[in-house]
DSSP file (Angstrom, degrees, kcal/mol; ACC not computed):
  #  RESIDUE AA STRUCTURE BP1 BP2  ACC     N-H-->O    O-->H-N    N-H-->O    O-->H-N    TCO  KAPPA ALPHA  PHI   PSI    X-CA   Y-CA   Z-CA
    1    1 A X              0   0    0      0, 0.0     2,-0.2     0, 0.0     0, 0.0   0.000 360.0 360.0 360.0 140.4  -40.9  -42.0   39.2
    2    2 A X        -     0   0    0      1,-0.1     2,-0.3     0, 0.0     0, 0.0  -0.484 360.0-121.9 -74.9 140.1  -42.9  -40.2   36.6
    3    3 A X        -     0   0    0     -2,-0.2     2,-0.3    59,-0.0    -1,-0.1  -0.639  30.5-154.5 -81.4 141.8  -46.7  -40.4   36.8
    4    4 A X        -     0   0    0     -2,-0.3     2,-0.3     0, 0.0    58,-0.1  -0.864  16.3-111.0-120.2 151.3  -48.4  -41.9   33.7
    5    5 A X        -     0   0    0     -2,-0.3     2,-0.9    56,-0.1    56,-0.2  -0.582  32.6-116.2 -77.0 137.3  -51.8  -41.5   32.1
    6    6 A X     >  -     0   0    0     54,-2.8     4,-2.0    -2,-0.3     3,-0.5  -0.669  30.3-155.5 -73.4 107.2  -54.0  -44.6   32.3
    7    7 A X  H  > S+     0   0    0     -2,-0.9     4,-1.3     1,-0.3    -1,-0.2   0.832  86.2  51.0 -65.5 -37.6  -54.3  -45.1   28.5
    8    8 A X  H  > S+     0   0    0      1,-0.2     4,-0.9     2,-0.2    -1,-0.3   0.859 112.0  49.1 -69.1 -31.8  -57.6  -47.0   28.4
    9    9 A X  H  > S+     0   0    0     -3,-0.5     4,-2.1     1,-0.2     3,-0.4   0.877 105.1  58.1 -70.1 -37.7  -59.2  -44.3   30.5
   10   10 A X  H  < S+     0   0    0     -4,-2.0    -1,-0.2     1,-0.2    -2,-0.2   0.816 106.5  49.5 -62.2 -30.2  -57.8  -41.6   28.2
   11   11 A X  H  < S+     0   0    0     -4,-1.3    -1,-0.2     1,-0.2    -2,-0.2   0.770 115.6  42.4 -78.2 -26.1  -59.6  -43.2   25.3
   12   12 A X  H  < S+     0   0    0     -4,-0.9    12,-0.5    -3,-0.4     2,-0.3   0.704 110.4  55.5 -95.3 -21.7  -62.9  -43.4   27.1
   13   13 A X     <  -     0   0    0     -4,-2.1     2,-0.4    10,-0.1    10,-0.2  -0.875  61.1-159.5-119.1 147.1  -63.1  -40.0   28.8
   14   14 A X  E     -A   22   0A   0      8,-2.2     8,-3.0    -2,-0.3     2,-0.5  -0.954  11.7-140.8-123.6 143.3  -62.8  -36.5   27.4
   15   15 A X  E     -A   21   0A   0     -2,-0.4     6,-0.2     6,-0.2     2,-0.1  -0.889  17.6-140.9-103.8 131.0  -62.0  -33.3   29.3
   16   16 A X    >   -     0   0    0      4,-2.9     3,-1.3    -2,-0.5    -1,-0.0  -0.271  32.1 -98.8 -79.7 173.7  -63.9  -30.1   28.5
   17   17 A X  T 3  S+     0   0    0      1,-0.3    -1,-0.1     2,-0.1    -2,-0.0   0.797 125.5  51.2 -63.4 -28.9  -62.2  -26.7   28.3
   18   18 A X  T 3  S-     0   0    0      2,-0.1    -1,-0.3     0, 0.0    -3,-0.0   0.449 124.5-101.2 -90.3   0.0  -63.5  -25.9   31.8
   19   19 A X  S <  S+     0   0    0     -3,-1.3     2,-0.2     1,-0.3    -2,-0.1   0.531  72.8 142.4  97.2   7.0  -62.1  -29.2   33.2
   20   20 A X        -     0   0    0      1,-0.0    -4,-2.9    28,-0.0     2,-0.5  -0.562  46.6-130.2 -81.2 149.6  -65.2  -31.3   33.4
   21   21 A X  E     -A   15   0A   0     -6,-0.2    28,-2.9    -2,-0.2     2,-0.3  -0.872  25.6-171.6-105.8 127.5  -64.9  -35.0   32.5
   22   22 A X  E     +AB  14  48A   0     -8,-3.0    -8,-2.2    -2,-0.5     2,-0.3  -0.852   7.3 174.8-118.7 152.5  -67.4  -36.5   30.0
   23   23 A X  E     - B   0  47A   0     24,-2.5    24,-2.8    -2,-0.3     2,-0.2  -0.943  35.1 -93.8-146.3 167.2  -68.0  -40.1   28.9
   24   24 A X        -     0   0    0    -12,-0.5    22,-0.1    -2,-0.3     2,-0.1  -0.489  47.3-101.0 -81.1 154.9  -70.5  -42.0   26.7
   25   25 A X    >   -     0   0    0     18,-0.5     3,-0.5    20,-0.3     2,-0.1  -0.425  36.4-115.4 -74.2 150.5  -73.6  -43.5   28.1
   26   26 A X  T 3  S+     0   0    0      1,-0.2    -1,-0.1    -2,-0.1     0, 0.0  -0.477  90.3  22.3 -81.9 157.5  -73.8  -47.2   28.9
   27   27 A X  T 3  S+     0   0    0     -2,-0.1    -1,-0.2     1,-0.1    16,-0.0   0.788  88.4 110.9  61.5  34.1  -76.1  -49.7   27.0
   28   28 A X    <   +     0   0    0     -3,-0.5    -1,-0.1    15,-0.1    -3,-0.1  -0.141  43.9  92.8-128.3  40.0  -76.6  -47.5   24.0
   29   29 A X  S    S+     0   0    0      1,-0.2     2,-0.3     2,-0.0     3,-0.2   0.849  88.9   4.6-100.7 -44.3  -74.7  -49.4   21.2
   30   30 A X  S    S+     0   0    0      1,-0.2    -1,-0.2     2,-0.1     0, 0.0  -0.843 101.9  51.5-141.1 175.1  -77.3  -51.6   19.5
   31   31 A X        +     0   0    0     -2,-0.3     3,-0.5    -3,-0.1     4,-0.2   0.864  63.4 140.5  60.6  39.6  -81.1  -52.4   19.5
   32   32 A X    >   +     0   0    0      1,-0.2     3,-0.9    -3,-0.2     8,-0.1   0.609  49.2  79.8 -84.6 -12.4  -81.7  -48.7   19.1
   33   33 A X  T 3  S+     0   0    0      1,-0.3    -1,-0.2     7,-0.0     4,-0.1   0.792  90.3  53.5 -67.5 -25.4  -84.6  -49.2   16.6
   34   34 A X  T 3  S+     0   0    0     -3,-0.5    -1,-0.3     2,-0.1    -2,-0.2   0.677  94.8  91.6 -80.2 -16.4  -86.9  -50.0   19.5
   35   35 A X  S <  S-     0   0    0     -3,-0.9     2,-0.1    -4,-0.2    -3,-0.0  -0.403  86.5-104.8 -79.1 153.9  -86.1  -46.8   21.3
   36   36 A X    >>  -     0   0    0      1,-0.1     4,-1.9    -2,-0.1     3,-0.7  -0.472  33.6-114.8 -68.4 148.8  -88.0  -43.6   20.8
   37   37 A X  H 3> S+     0   0    0      1,-0.2     4,-2.5     2,-0.2     5,-0.2   0.834 115.3  61.4 -56.6 -33.3  -86.1  -41.0   18.7
   38   38 A X  H 3> S+     0   0    0      1,-0.2     4,-1.9     2,-0.2    -1,-0.2   0.915 106.9  43.9 -59.7 -43.5  -85.8  -38.8   21.8
   39   39 A X  H <> S+     0   0    0     -3,-0.7     4,-1.9     2,-0.2    -1,-0.2   0.837 110.8  55.3 -71.8 -32.9  -83.8  -41.5   23.6
   40   40 A X  H  X S+     0   0    0     -4,-1.9     4,-0.8     2,-0.2    -2,-0.2   0.912 109.2  46.6 -65.7 -41.1  -81.7  -42.2   20.6
   41   41 A X  H >X S+     0   0    0     -4,-2.5     4,-0.9     1,-0.2     3,-0.8   0.907 111.6  52.0 -65.1 -41.1  -80.7  -38.6   20.3
   42   42 A X  H >< S+     0   0    0     -4,-1.9     3,-0.5     1,-0.2    -1,-0.2   0.849 101.4  61.7 -61.9 -35.1  -79.9  -38.5   24.0
   43   43 A X  H 3< S+     0   0    0     -4,-1.9   -18,-0.5     1,-0.2    -1,-0.2   0.777  98.4  57.3 -66.0 -26.2  -77.7  -41.6   23.7
   44   44 A X  H << S+     0   0    0     -4,-0.8    -1,-0.2    -3,-0.8     2,-0.2   0.842  89.9  85.6 -72.2 -33.2  -75.4  -39.7   21.3
   45   45 A X  S << S-     0   0    0     -4,-0.9   -20,-0.3    -3,-0.5     2,-0.1  -0.470  80.7-124.6 -75.7 135.9  -74.6  -36.9   23.8
   46   46 A X        -     0   0    0     -2,-0.2     2,-0.3   -22,-0.1   -22,-0.2  -0.447  24.1-143.8 -73.1 153.3  -71.8  -37.5   26.3
   47   47 A X  E     -B   23   0A   0    -24,-2.8   -24,-2.5    -2,-0.1     2,-0.2  -0.840  19.4-102.5-117.5 156.7  -72.6  -37.1   30.0
   48   48 A X  E     -B   22   0A   0     -2,-0.3   -26,-0.3   -26,-0.2     2,-0.1  -0.510  39.8-106.2 -77.9 143.8  -70.6  -35.7   32.8
   49   49 A X        -     0   0    0    -28,-2.9   -28,-0.2    -2,-0.2    -1,-0.1  -0.424  42.4-107.1 -66.6 142.3  -68.9  -38.1   35.2
   50   50 A X    >>  -     0   0    0      1,-0.1     3,-1.3    -2,-0.1     4,-0.9  -0.269  29.2-105.0 -73.6 162.3  -70.6  -38.2   38.6
   51   51 A X  H 3> S+     0   0    0      1,-0.3     4,-0.6     2,-0.2     3,-0.4   0.788 115.0  60.6 -59.1 -34.3  -69.0  -36.6   41.6
   52   52 A X  H 34 S+     0   0    0      1,-0.2     4,-0.4     2,-0.1    -1,-0.3   0.803 110.3  41.6 -66.8 -28.1  -67.9  -39.8   43.3
   53   53 A X  H <> S+     0   0    0     -3,-1.3     4,-2.7     1,-0.1     5,-0.2   0.626  91.8  86.1 -93.3 -14.5  -65.8  -40.8   40.3
   54   54 A X  H  X S+     0   0    0     -4,-0.9     4,-2.6    -3,-0.4     5,-0.2   0.891  88.7  47.9 -58.6 -45.8  -64.2  -37.4   39.6
   55   55 A X  H  X S+     0   0    0     -4,-0.6     4,-1.7     1,-0.2    -1,-0.2   0.923 114.8  46.2 -63.2 -44.2  -61.3  -37.6   42.0
   56   56 A X  H  > S+     0   0    0     -4,-0.4     4,-2.2     1,-0.2    -1,-0.2   0.901 113.3  49.6 -64.4 -42.1  -60.3  -41.1   40.8
   57   57 A X  H  X S+     0   0    0     -4,-2.7     4,-2.9     1,-0.2    -2,-0.2   0.886 107.2  54.2 -66.3 -39.0  -60.6  -40.1   37.2
   58   58 A X  H  X>S+     0   0    0     -4,-2.6     5,-2.3    -5,-0.2     4,-0.6   0.895 110.5  47.3 -61.9 -38.5  -58.5  -37.0   37.6
   59   59 A X  H  <5S+     0   0    0     -4,-1.7     3,-0.3    -5,-0.2    -2,-0.2   0.900 114.2  46.7 -69.4 -40.4  -55.8  -39.2   39.1
   60   60 A X  H  <5S+     0   0    0     -4,-2.2   -54,-2.8     1,-0.2    -2,-0.2   0.879 115.4  45.0 -68.7 -37.7  -56.0  -41.7   36.3
   61   61 A X  H  <5S-     0   0    0     -4,-2.9    -1,-0.2   -56,-0.2    -2,-0.2   0.501 108.1-126.8 -86.4  -3.5  -56.0  -39.1   33.6
   62   62 A X  T  <5       0   0    0     -4,-0.6    -3,-0.2    -3,-0.3    -4,-0.1   0.929 360.0 360.0  61.0  49.3  -53.2  -37.3   35.3
   63   63 A X      <       0   0    0     -5,-2.3    -4,-0.1    -6,-0.1    -1,-0.1   0.397 360.0 360.0 -97.1 360.0  -54.9  -33.9   35.4
């Protein structure tokens, strides 16, 4: 049987050219007006998936 990519994961995670997996930060969608601008800028940047999740994500994304 052919392995398939987990489609909802593919929409949420991005793979860099070097193979690192990135995702958006949690809890950064609304009520940003109360935040300091520094935190608002930080919220835009994607962060790398932590080591514990990497193996599972690679299997889900079929890498």
